[in-house]
Structure formats: C-alpha cells, structure tokens
C-alpha atoms as one frame of an Amber mdcrd trajectory, in Angstrom:
protein
 -40.450 -30.299 -10.949 -37.227 -29.140 -12.615 -35.797 -29.492 -16.088 -32.521
 -30.823 -14.663 -32.388 -33.587 -17.311 -32.134 -30.792 -19.923 -29.168 -29.117
 -18.160 -25.670 -29.839 -19.403 -22.558 -28.881 -17.414 -19.296 -28.608 -19.220
 -15.805 -27.215 -18.742 -15.045 -23.759 -20.081 -11.358 -23.569 -21.017 -10.291
 -19.954 -21.825  -7.294 -21.219 -23.724  -9.308 -23.554 -26.013 -12.682 -21.843
 -26.312 -13.875 -21.176 -29.870 -15.083 -17.821 -31.084 -18.668 -19.030 -30.779
 -18.114 -20.299 -27.230 -16.548 -16.962 -26.290 -19.446 -15.054 -27.842 -21.953
 -17.054 -25.786 -19.879 -16.582 -22.629 -19.638 -12.801 -23.136 -23.410 -12.540
 -23.641 -23.904 -14.501 -20.413 -21.475 -12.452 -18.344 -22.962  -9.164 -19.572
 -26.449 -10.336 -18.528 -25.155 -11.596 -15.185 -23.285  -8.324 -14.602 -26.455
  -6.299 -15.253 -28.310  -8.400 -12.730 -25.567  -8.686 -10.120 -23.248  -5.649
 -10.306 -25.124  -2.990 -12.267 -23.245  -0.069 -10.699 -19.765  -1.421 -11.460
 -17.778  -1.117 -14.710 -17.637  -4.049 -17.062 -14.413  -5.088 -18.781 -14.518
  -5.138 -22.548 -14.360  -8.510 -24.270 -10.626  -8.597 -25.287  -9.593  -7.454
 -21.787 -11.781 -10.011 -20.077 -10.401 -12.783 -22.227  -6.875 -11.704 -21.373
  -7.748 -11.818 -17.644  -9.126 -15.328 -17.875  -6.125 -16.541 -19.800  -3.696
 -15.196 -17.174  -2.916 -17.829 -14.585  -1.915 -17.277 -10.966   1.310 -18.831
  -9.627  -0.371 -19.746  -6.360  -4.032 -20.479  -7.141  -5.649 -22.714  -9.771
  -9.053 -21.902 -11.232 -11.468 -24.252 -12.988 -14.485 -22.856 -14.892 -17.714
 -24.653 -15.675 -20.828 -23.576 -17.548 -24.346 -24.920 -17.346 -26.591 -24.776
 -20.400 -30.327 -25.360 -20.369 -31.786 -26.419 -23.743 -28.586 -25.170 -25.339
 -28.734 -21.725 -23.705 -25.933 -20.744 -21.258 -27.758 -20.320 -17.959 -25.146
 -20.460 -15.209 -21.471 -20.690 -14.431 -19.177 -21.814 -11.644 -15.542 -21.205
 -10.760 -13.660 -23.472  -8.399 -10.461 -22.034  -6.917  -7.872 -23.815  -4.835
  -4.203 -23.714  -3.913  -1.841 -25.052  -6.583   0.068 -28.179  -5.791   3.789
 -27.858  -4.997   3.351 -24.355  -3.599   4.460 -23.449  -0.085   2.203 -24.768
   2.697   0.052 -26.622   0.169  -0.904 -29.343   2.667  -2.676 -26.781   4.868
  -4.674 -25.418   1.901  -5.383 -28.773   0.251  -8.734 -29.531   1.974 -10.312
 -26.213   0.841 -11.995 -25.012  -2.362 -13.668 -21.658  -2.967 -16.820 -21.757
  -5.105 -18.059 -18.745  -7.156 -20.702 -18.382  -9.789 -24.342 -17.696 -10.461
 -27.458 -18.394 -12.479 -29.406 -16.005 -14.693 -32.708 -14.909 -13.159 -34.694
 -16.400 -16.012 -33.186 -19.857 -15.348 -33.433 -19.998 -11.596 -35.379 -22.669
  -9.660 -34.896 -25.077 -12.574 -31.991 -27.163 -11.252 -29.109 -25.181 -12.786
 -27.309 -24.410  -9.489 -27.864 -27.978  -8.317 -26.275 -29.374 -11.502 -23.293
 -27.098 -11.115 -22.854 -28.121  -7.470 -23.019 -31.737  -8.367 -19.997 -31.077
 -10.554 -18.355 -29.254  -7.632 -19.032 -32.242  -5.407 -17.479 -34.642  -7.906
 -14.450 -32.312  -8.301 -13.982 -32.201  -4.482 -14.214 -35.983  -4.278 -11.549
 -36.451  -6.994  -9.262 -33.805  -5.401  -9.835 -35.096  -1.814 -11.084 -31.630
  -0.776 -13.311 -31.586   2.249 -14.574 -28.010   2.688 -16.241 -25.656   0.207
 -16.464 -21.928   0.880 -19.042 -19.607  -0.749 -19.294 -15.800  -0.706 -22.722
 -14.407  -1.676 -24.712 -11.218  -1.294 -28.133 -11.831  -2.843 -31.042 -12.925
  -0.678 -31.796 -15.817  -3.073 -28.180 -17.075  -2.804 -28.215 -16.892   0.999
 -31.504 -18.789   1.070 -30.200 -21.485  -1.347 -27.058 -22.123   0.653 -28.996
 -22.313   3.964 -31.383 -24.763   2.308 -28.360 -26.947   1.384 -27.280 -26.871
   5.035 -24.231 -24.617   4.571 -23.188 -22.756   7.731 -22.783 -19.002   7.853
 -19.235 -18.402   9.064 -18.415 -14.711   8.416 -19.880 -11.453   7.129 -18.101
  -8.661   5.264 -19.351  -5.152   4.623 -18.413  -3.543   1.286 -18.199   0.178
   2.095 -17.995   2.969  -0.453 -17.163   6.678  -0.135 -17.161   9.581  -2.598
 -13.892  11.503  -2.461 -15.949  14.700  -2.535 -17.167  13.867   0.978 -13.713
  13.634   2.512 -13.000  16.030   5.369  -9.510  17.292   4.419  -8.750  18.997
   7.813  -9.769  15.809   9.700  -7.509  13.677   7.485  -4.612  16.103   7.986
  -5.113  15.974  11.728  -5.220  12.209  11.822  -2.044  11.983   9.708  -0.154
  14.558  11.793  -0.932  12.945  15.116  -0.083   9.412  14.095   3.744   9.810
  14.128   5.116  12.217  16.673   8.405  12.730  18.548   6.791  11.200  21.618
   6.067   7.828  19.977   9.183   7.688  17.798   7.392   6.240  14.739   8.447
   7.143  11.223   6.641   7.043   7.893   7.446   4.905   4.865   5.392   5.594
   1.738   5.356   3.931  -1.670   3.338   5.114  -4.693   3.091   3.116  -7.905
   5.206   0.109  -6.938   6.969  -1.207  -3.863  10.493  -2.500  -4.645  10.497
  -6.296  -4.637  13.366  -6.403  -2.145  11.347  -4.314   0.269   8.236  -6.404
  -0.287  10.210  -9.567   0.443  11.042  -8.157   3.872   7.380  -7.314   4.555
   5.798 -10.701   3.784   6.210 -12.038   7.325   4.935  -8.955   9.195   2.016
  -8.537   6.770   1.072 -12.182   7.200   1.125 -11.732  10.968  -1.039  -8.603
  10.811  -3.695 -10.041   8.511  -4.021 -13.154  10.630  -4.853 -10.942  13.628
  -7.922  -9.599  11.750 -11.389 -10.946  12.771 -12.454 -13.754  10.407 -15.548
 -15.022  12.191 -15.642 -18.774  12.513 -14.198 -19.554   9.072 -12.264 -22.809
   8.853  -9.168 -21.921   6.874  -5.388 -22.165   6.910  -3.246 -19.307   8.068
  -3.331 -16.536   5.438  -0.058 -15.997   3.684   1.344 -12.839   2.019   3.655
 -14.174  -0.695   6.080 -12.522  -3.008   5.096 -14.687  -5.967   1.593 -13.176
  -5.758   3.007  -9.660  -5.862   5.230 -10.476  -8.828   2.243 -11.741 -10.770
   0.035  -8.819  -9.757   2.684  -6.282 -10.690   3.198  -7.924 -14.097  -0.513
  -7.681 -14.678  -0.520  -4.001 -13.671   2.419  -3.369 -15.998   0.320  -4.798
 -18.837  -2.967  -2.990 -18.156  -1.826   0.073 -16.290  -2.194   0.330 -12.506
  -0.570   1.335  -9.268  -0.081  -0.051  -5.817   0.120   2.311  -2.823   1.575
   1.350   0.521   1.786   3.478   3.681   3.710   2.196   6.693   4.352   3.420
  10.197   7.551   1.902  11.536   8.850   1.396  15.028  12.538   1.010  14.149
  12.428  -1.811  11.631   9.107  -3.213  12.912   5.749  -2.528  11.231   3.519
  -0.704  13.699   0.711  -0.004  11.184   0.040  -0.376   7.441  -2.498   0.561
   4.824  -2.466  -0.287   1.114  -4.596   0.479  -1.916  -4.639  -0.045  -5.676
  -5.640   1.951  -8.737  -6.526   0.454 -12.141  -6.197   2.454 -15.352  -9.230
   0.654 -16.730 -11.402   2.156 -14.013  -9.665   5.477 -13.304 -12.489   6.939
 -11.204 -12.100   4.490  -8.329  -9.511   3.107  -5.879  -9.742  -0.143  -3.986
  -8.348   0.014  -0.462  -6.891  -3.245   0.873  -5.695  -3.999   4.347  -5.484
  -1.487   7.153  -3.882  -3.099  10.214  -2.100  -2.126  13.402   0.204  -4.303
  15.491  -1.468  -5.340  18.746   1.050  -3.470  20.901   0.251  -0.190  19.108
  -3.555  -0.323  19.065  -5.635   2.416  20.652  -3.255   5.254  19.653  -4.860
   6.463  16.424  -2.481   4.694  14.083  -5.174   3.137  11.906  -6.692   6.545
  11.379  -3.266   7.958  10.576  -2.233   5.440   7.909  -5.717   5.542   6.327
  -5.656   9.332   6.209  -2.173   9.293   4.689  -3.315   6.779   2.074  -6.325
   8.797   1.065  -4.252  11.988   0.770  -1.635  10.155  -1.311  -4.216   8.795
  -3.732  -5.894  12.225  -4.072  -2.532  13.845  -4.936  -1.552  11.042  -7.372
  -4.964  10.666  -9.073  -7.155  13.749  -8.579  -9.693  12.288 -10.983 -10.587
   9.573  -8.458 -14.199   9.817  -7.352 -14.829   6.654  -5.342 -12.957   4.539
  -2.783 -14.072   1.012  -2.037 -13.104  -1.046   0.981 -14.218  -4.255   2.765
 -14.500  -4.742   6.495 -15.543  -7.566   8.750 -18.886  -6.837  10.365 -17.284
  -7.579  13.777 -14.343  -5.205  13.226 -15.909  -2.376  15.238 -12.831  -0.108
  15.372 -12.320  -0.026  11.629 -16.035   0.306  10.930 -16.080   3.284  13.325
 -13.214   4.930  11.456 -14.943   4.404   8.151 -18.183   5.840   9.449 -16.400
   8.983  10.644 -14.891   9.350   7.190 -18.327   9.052   5.581 -18.194   5.527
   4.202 -21.595   3.894   3.682 -22.423   0.231   3.389 -22.948  -0.635  -0.258
 -23.542  -4.390   0.103 -23.057  -7.201   2.583 -21.184 -10.366   1.624 -21.855
 -13.493   3.645 -19.403 -16.416   3.696 -20.746 -19.950   4.085 -18.960 -23.260
   4.380 -20.133 -26.854   3.960 -18.201 -30.104   4.060 -18.167 -32.407   1.102
 -20.244 -35.205   2.600 -22.967 -32.783   3.775 -23.035 -31.200   0.312 -23.355
 -34.602  -1.310 -26.204 -35.614   0.937 -28.063 -32.331   0.322 -27.706 -32.709
  -3.420 -28.905 -36.315  -3.255 -32.013 -35.183  -1.355 -32.723 -32.541  -3.994
 -32.303 -35.143  -6.743 -34.658 -37.540  -5.029 -37.214 -34.768  -4.502 -37.083
 -33.844  -8.181 -37.761 -37.483  -9.164 -40.743 -37.843  -6.797 -44.089 -37.095
  -8.460 -45.910 -34.335  -6.672 -49.390 -35.317  -5.497 -51.857 -32.501  -6.214
 -53.346 -30.885  -3.092 -57.099 -30.894  -2.682 -58.917 -27.583  -2.483 -60.493
 -26.792   0.874
C-alpha cells in the first residue's frame, strides 16, 4: 500500500516562489544532490535561483514538486520546444522528463503522482512521447516496470589532467593537419564571434546528426545561433569560456571539437562534441582535434584538474580514443522513451493496484 492520497503535486514557479518555498526547495535539492551527485559541486542558493529564473529562447521548462505530509519529497521538470521557434512542428510531439525522489520517500507513490501530472501535461499539450535519462538502478527498474523502452546509452567519462600523455597529444595534433592532406586549423578560446558561429550552424548540425543515437525517436538535432547567444550571455554574467577547435578543408569543416569552462567550477572542463565529416574519417582527425583542445585548455586554465565528456556506448572509435587518453567510465546514463497512452495505462494499473486490498499470504 502507498500513501499516495497524502501526496500533493504542485507547480514550482521560480519567479513567484516565496522565501519559505525557496528555502524548502533548497533543502530538498541539497539532499537530492548528496544522494545523486555527491562528487560534483553544488551551486550556492543565489546562483541556483538565478539559473532557474533564466529562460531559454528555444526550450520551455515546467517545474513541479511533490510533497508527502507537507514535506517536499520529489520534483519533476518537463522540457519541450517553445512554440513559434524554427522547426517547432517536428519537436512538438516530444517532452523530456527529469526529476527524482528522496530515498526516504521512495516506494510510497511519489514518482507515480509526479508522472500522473506529466501525463496530464502531455495530454493538454498534445505531446505523444516522453524521454527519460537515468543512471540509478532503482530508476532503471521503475521505468522498465512502467513499460518504457530503453533506446540509448551514454557513458560519462572522466579524466584527471595529471594523467594526460603530453608527447602523445603533441603527436596526434601534429599529424592531424599536414601538407599532404591540405587541412588547416582554426582555433577559438573564450568566445567564437557570432558571425563565425552563424556560418557553422549548418555544418555542426550535419555532424551531430551523424553521431550514433541508438533507436531514439527524435527530430533532427539543430545547432542554433539563438542558443549560443543565450549561452554566451549567461557566461558573461557568471564567468566562463567556450573553446572551439576546427580542422578545415578549404571552407568545409573536416573535424571539430569544443569544450567549456565555468568560473564557478574552475577545476573542471566539460568537453562537448568531437566529430569528423564522413569523408575524412579514419585519418586521425578526431584524435588531432581532441588533442589540440586539451592542450588549449591546459594553456588557458592550468588549474584545471578534471575533464568530463559523454559518449554513446556504441561509438567505438571515440571510446577507443578516450581509453587511450586515460578516460574512465564514471557513470552510465540510459535513455528511455514511452508514448503517452502507454504511460497512462501503466499509471492506471498502478493506481488500481494501490486501491486493491492485499490478501495476507498463509504461512507454509
């Protein structure tokens, strides 16, 4: 039996939350962080509030909290493409679902209550597919129990800068662009001029859509200038840098690698996409741009101790490069999808089961 009748789900609006509501939310997120991401830094309260109050020009976020007997027990964030943005119709059927439940409140109907709210939201918005990304065994088991289908797996890999092999990196960088292949370097540290970014949106979109994405149902991924404008404005406020390394064949992008550094967490760098155009694969370009990126970050921020990257579990070439560099798997993220009707049916079954009195079993 669950205490689902004692669980209340409500909207959490960062722009309208009272001081008391914020205090409860901060206490909840600190407890969740300690359970979920104990090795990662935690933003202080004012910075976190600023982040939540900053809206994206392309994506809309809706936050919900679940309280059990008046105690904040779980949260949920629903993210989807904003209306009246480019290619909105292709994105409209999809919603990304994030969130979690405190350990002390699990198996009491909190997640079910939050997902009932998600199902109602999807129905109102005419969304048909929900996507979840999880890494805990309990979360994987819960989604499988609901009937969600595993569609993709991502490895979060981490490497200490102290482990980098400087001669190997120098060799990879030196052999990537040679007189024989005619490639040339283009490197940006701090910011990439917006005019240059505008010219790169199409080739970057092409490159990322060539990456393995398992069996995920999703629209074509778009690199968009509005997203960079918003991201750069945020970095201007908090302090941060964007690094981009390109190998060019004339004006065409043969390979790219980018990364970002955040002044709030100065000991780490997050590496983004490393990609090579299909016609240039098998020639060491991915190793070259990755080596150039790591060397650039080391020169720019010698205090950096950790680099973090994510790779599809089926991206064997990139996983091989990372292994040679010394990256180790830190956690595995699994992506699940479930359609709205299947989610509704699963939730209804759970509700019926909770209402059904359990007959005691006889001892044998």
